[in-house]
Each structure stands twice: as structure tokens, then as C-alpha cells.
N, C-alpha and C positions, 0 to 999 in steps of 0.2 A: 411220087413221094407221099407218104402218109401224113395227113394234116395233124399237127400236134394240138393239144388243148390250148384254147385262147389265152393269151397273156395281156394284161393291162399295159405293160411297158416292156419293151425289148431294148437292150443296150447294144450299140455298135461301137466297138473300140478300135480306133484307127491306129494301127501299129506297123504300117508298112513303109514309113519314111526312112530314108537313108541316114539322116542325121549328120550330114557332112560337116556342120559347124563344130561337131565334137571331135573332128579330126581322127586321129589314130584309135580313139576309144571305140569308134564304130566302123573301123576298117574291116573287121571280120564278123561283126554281129550287128543286129538291128538295135537302134537306139533304145527301145523299151526294155531290151535285155541287158543293158549296161548295169553293172553293180552299183548300189547306192547304200550309204549308211551301214556298211559292213555286211550284214547277212541278207539284205534285200536286193531286188532288182527294180528298176523304175516302174515296170508295169504292175508291180504288187499293189501300188497305191490306188490305181483306178479299179483293179479287180476287187480289192478289199472294200472300196467305197460302194461298189455294186452290191456285194453281199450284205454289208452293214446297212444298206438302204432298202433291203428286201427285194432286190432285182436278181432273179435267179436264172435269167437267160441272157447270155452275152456272146455276141459274135465278135471274134478278134480278127481283123483284116490285116493279113501279113503279106509281105512282098519282098523286101530287101533282106537278103541273107538270113532267112528265117529259122535255120536249123536249131540254133541254141534256144531261141524263143519258143519254138514249137516243143522242143524236148522239155524245157522248163515248165511250161504250162501243163503238158501231159493231158490227163483226163480232167484236170481242174479240182482234184480232191483237196489240195492244200487250201483252197478258198471255198470249199463246200459247194463247188460248181460241177459236180459229177452226177447230178440227178437225171433221171430218165426222161422227165417231162420238160427239160430245158437245158440247163448247164452251160458250159463254155464250148464254143465251136470255133476251130481254126478255119478261116475263110481266105485262102489264097486265090489269085486270079485263076480262071479255068477256061477250058475250051467248051463250046457249045456247038449246036448244029450250024449256027450262024458264024462261027469262028471264035476267036479269043484274043485278048490283048491284056497288057499290063494295066493296072489301075492308073488312069491318066490324071486323076486329081481326087481330092477328098469326096466330092459329090459323085464322081464316076465310080469310086470304090463302093459307095452305098448302092448306087444304081445297079451295079453288076450283081448285087445280092438282094434284089427286090424279092426274088422267089423265096429266099431264106426267111425274110421278114414276113412275107405273106403267109408262110406256113404256120406262123403263130397268130396271125390276124390281130395284131395289137392295136390298142387305141392310140398309143403314143410310142415314139421312138426317141431314145436318148442317144445322142452322138457325143462321144468323149475321145480323148487322146491318151496314148500310153506313154507320154513323156513329161508329165507334170507331177510335182510332189505336193500333196495336199490331202486333207481329210474332209470329206463333204458328204452330207446326207442328201442324196438326190431326191428322196421322197418329199422333202420340204420344198424343193424346187418344183416338183410335180404338183404339189398342192397349190403353189402359187400359180402355175400354168392353168390349172383348172379354175381357180378362183377368178382369174382375169379373163376366162374364156378365150385364151390366147390361141393363135395358130402356131406361133413360134415364141419360145422363151430362150433368151441368151443369158448365161451367167456372166456377170461383170464384176469388176472391182477397180477402184482407183489405183493408178500407178504414178510414180514420179513423172513430172512433166518431161524431164529430159529423156525418159525411156518410152514415152507414149508412141513415138514413130515406129516402134518395133511391133506394135499390136494393131489389131482391128479396133478402131475407136468409135464409140457410140455416143450419140446425143439423144436425150429423152425429154419428154415433157414432164409436168409435175406429177402425173399419174404413173410415170415410169414407162410410158409407151415410147417405143423407139421411133425417132424422127429421122435420124441419119446414121449411116454406117459407112465408115471409110477404112479400107484395108491399108494399114501401114502408111498413114499420110505423112508427107514431108513436113507439113505445118499443121499439127493437130489442133482442133478447136475445142477439144475436151480431153480429159485424162482418164475417162472411164473406158477401161479396156475389156474387150471380149476375152474370156478365158478359154474359148474354143469348146465350150460345153453348151450343147443345144438340146432343147426338147421340142419336137415337132409333133403335131397331130398327124398320124400316119397317112390318112387319105390325102391330105394336102401335100405332104412331103413326097409321096409317090408320084403325084401329078407333076410337081415341080421338077423332080429328077428326070422324068420322061421328057418334059419340055426343055430342060437344060441340055439333055443329051442330043436333042435334035438340032441344037444351035452349033453350027460348025465353027463359029468364032469364039465359043466359050472355052475357058480353061478348065471347066468342070470342077470348080472349086467352090466350097460354101462361102468363104469370105469374099472372094472376087466376083462371084456370079450369082449363086442361088439366093443369098441373103439380100443383095441389092435388088434382084428381080422381084422378090416377094415384097420388099418395101415399096417398089414402084407400083406394084399391084394393090397397095394399101391394105395388106393383110394385117391382122391384129398381132403385132410383135411387141414383146415386153422385155425389159431388162430386169433380171433377178440379181439383186446386190448380195454378193457373197462376203461374209465377214469371217476372216480366219487366215491362216497361213497358206499361201499358194506360190509355187515357184515353177516357172518354165525353165527346165534345165537343158535347153537346146544349145547352149554355148559352153565352152570350157570355163569361162569366168562364172556363169550362173551355176553350173554344176559344182564347181569348187565351193562357191559361196554357200550353196544349199547344204552341202556336206558339213562345212565348218559351222553353219548355224546350229547344228545338232550339239555342238560342244559348248555353246553359251551357257552361263550359269542357270538361266531360266529360259530354255529354248521355247520359241513359239510353237514348234512342232514337237509334240511329246510322244515318243515311241512307246512309252510305258503306260499309256491310257488304255486300260483293259476294257473299258466300256465300248470302244470302237477300235478294235485291234487291227493292225496291219499284218496280214497273213503272208507267209512266204513259203516257198518250196525248197528252202536251203538248209534243212535241218539234218543233213546226212553227215556232217563233219563231226569229229570227236571233240571233246572239251578242249579249250585253249590251255596252253602251258606257259607259265611264267618262270623263267630260270632264276637261279640263285643270285645272279648279278644284274638281273633286269630291273629297270626303273620305268614306271609308267605314270604319267601325269595328265589328267583331263583328256582322256582318250577313250575311244570305243574299240574294244577288242572282240572280234567274233570267234565263234567256235573253230577249232582246228588250228588256231594260230600258235606258233612257237616263238616266244620272245626271250632272247638272250641278251639283248642290248637295251637301249633307252628309247622310249616313245613319248613324245610330248605333243599335246594338242593335235592329235592325228586320229584317223579312222582306218582301221585295218579290217578288211573283209575276210571271209573264211579262208583258212589254209595258208595264211601269210606267214613267212619265216623272216625273222630279224636276227642276224647273227651277233655273236659276242663282240662288244666294242663298237657296234654301230649305233648311230643316233638318227632318229627320224623325227623331224619337227614340222608341224603345220602342213601335213601331207595326207594323201589318200592313197592307200595301197589296195588294189582290187584283188579278187580271188586268186589264191595260189601264187602271188608274187613272192619272189625270194630276194632278200637282201643279205649278202654274205657278210663276213666280218670286217670291222673297222671301216665302215662306210659312213658318210654323213649326207643325209638328204634333207633339204629344206624347201618347203612350198612346192611339192611335186605331186603329180598324179601318176602312179605306176600301174600300167595296164595288166590285165589278167595274164598270169603265167610268165610275166617278164622276169628276167634274172639279172640282178645287179651284182657284179663281181667284186671281189675283195678290194678294199681301199679306194672305192669310187667316191668322189665328192661331187654333189649336184646341187646347184642353186645357192651356193654360198657366196653371193656377191655382197657388196657393201651397202646396197640400197635398204631402206627401211622395209619392213615386211609388207606394209600396205602399198608400197610402190614397186615391189619386186614382181617380175613376171612369173607366171606359173609354167613349170617345165613338165611336159607330158612324155611319158615313156610308153612306146607302143607295146601292146600285148604280145607275148611270146617272143619278145626280142631279148638280146643279151647285151648288157652295157658294162664296161665299154667294149665296143667292137673295133678292133684295130686302133685302139688308143682313145678315141672319143667319138661322140655321135651328136649331131645337131637335133634338137627336139622341136616340138611344135612352137614353143616359146622359150626363150633363154637358150643357153648352151650347156650341155653336159660337160663338165670340166674333165680334163685328162685325169687318168688314174694317178694317184700319188704314191704308188708302190715304189 
């Protein structure tokens, strides 16, 4: 392999997880490829952050059902990541002379790509995930890492105490040096959560990955194994406090909430900030069409949508169709979903290319909106099928034809 020109920092984007907590939304595609906010996919945020931070070399580690994700990323031109001296690279598991295996964990995924990183001989490696919604300047985190002469820097932010057990929890001293790291503790002693964003000095990370791989008892995971190992070795590890909007959209509830956050009067996350744009590869749809009898209130309507009915407080991804007489409330319709005439949907997530037939009523129970369950319609499904269908949460009611 021809050695590329040296890079100060290379980003490795973990995008191979199954995302089982998103249920039917990830039955056919990888979690980072799930549609978000109409025209975007979840991976757009991490890729755009790299470009906006001056990082032009990104390895995307894929594994679970990667076809849609691979096709979407393509050559990386949508994010200006198609340059010859770096750019975006899809990195699936592969066979070597010693054999091959699936990525066993987050650390093992990076370990299997040591040769890729060595080819750029970077000073630093940025590890990020493809399943978070946020806008972040990684160059500021890198400046902090250099200023502290750190071996490892972990981006953190406070979370509500009741949610702390979902995260890796960090305790620091007054200087910000990490003293303790506990992965998803049952009884957290801090609410300072790891965002799963790490900067490592590359020589140290390479040594740690090789050491971790030799440990037969390891899960080969950064949070469970590598970070605690480096803490025990008393490496210089610091917490970088992030201020801004950040959402882990790994569950149906958090995915729904993050989408609905976009419809607030003054949303924390602003898609329309041109200074740090979120780039997308979803610009091939025609303009949206609003019919004569259509009504739209506080909603995001993407290109290629055809609206003949009523849409309230909802997000419609590209290519969605809403038929005449239909009413969509507090819902998220993913790309190319079709809702026929005289339907009523409330607090639903409708998967890609799903088809809702005439007169279908979904989610119209008597509970208050904040107490109502979210109903998820699987992508490419037809509803109702033989009268009714049970969803991820809630029940799709019988057709009222």
C-alpha cells in the first residue's frame, strides 16, 4: 500500500452497530442510515462535523446491513470528502492471511484497521459514533487535548441523574483530569456522561489496542476495557466539557424526541445555521407539492413530498405522500412512506416505503399526548394487513372503512 501524506488527525467513525433498540427502523438498514429530520440521515451529523472541523480523512467502520449506508455515502462528495489525499473510506471487516472475523467490539473494530491509520501516520485519532445528533467543532477538543498534553481526551456533558445509568459516567478532579470511569453504572456517583467521542494520541492508542486484543477475557470495547485499562495505568486522561445540543438517538423514545425537538419555537439545534451546515446526500428529490385542500402547521416538509391532507407538528422525509382527507399529527414519516386517503395518524413513526391504506386510524387513544405510546410502522410494510397489525408500541387500530 502506498503511504499517504501525513495527517495530524484521522477520524474513525463507528457505524457498524445493529441498533436493535430502534426496532423495525433498523431491521433492514444500519442505524446511522436511518432518516432524521426529513432530508437527513443520522450519519450526516458526524460526517458534517468532521468537515466543519477541518478533518478531511474519515474511516467509516461498517458491518450490520451496510448496503444503504454504503450507497448513501458513495465517494463522500456531498460532504466534500472525496479528495485524493484523504477523504471518506468505507471499512468493513475483511479477510487477511491470518483469517478474518466480524468486529467484536468498538476497540476491536479500530484494531482491525490499524494498517489504515498507520498509512496516514497521524499524531491523533478521533473516535466518533454515527448515531448521535449534534453540531461540534472537533478542532476545539483537539486544541484542549494538546493544551493538557493528554494521552486521551473524552468529550462529556451533564445528563439528568435519572438517565445517568444509560451512559459511561466520569468523575474528575478540579483540573478536569479523569479519576474514575464507570460504564453504565447501576448507581452512578456522577452525572457527567461520556458522549462516546474520544481523542487518542495515536502511538498510545495503537499500543493499547494491541494489548487489549491479546486479552482473551476482554470484550474489546472502549468503555468496558480500553478506557479502564488506561486509567489503571495512570495515563493522562482528561474530560472535555461540551456545551450544546447532543442527543443519543439509540432508542425509539430518544429518536422521536430528537425529531420533535426540531419543531420547537426556538429549537436548540438549528438546521438553518449556514456557518456550520449539516450536509446531506438526499438532494435528488423534486420540490414538494402542497395540494389545494392541504393544511400544514408547525411541520418540516422535505423535497418530493405530496401533501393533499392535513399535517400538524410533524416531520415528513423526502418522497412522502399524504392523501386527501388524511390527518397526520405529532408524527415522523420516513422517506417514501405513503398515507392514503381519509387516514388519521397520531404520534407515529412510519418507516421507509411503508404504505398506510385508506381509512386507517393509528394512535387515536384517549391518553394525553405526553402519556401516549409511540407507534412504529415497519419500513416497506402495508397497513392494515388482514385487518390490523400490532406495532412496536401501541396497537394499530382496525380499518374504519
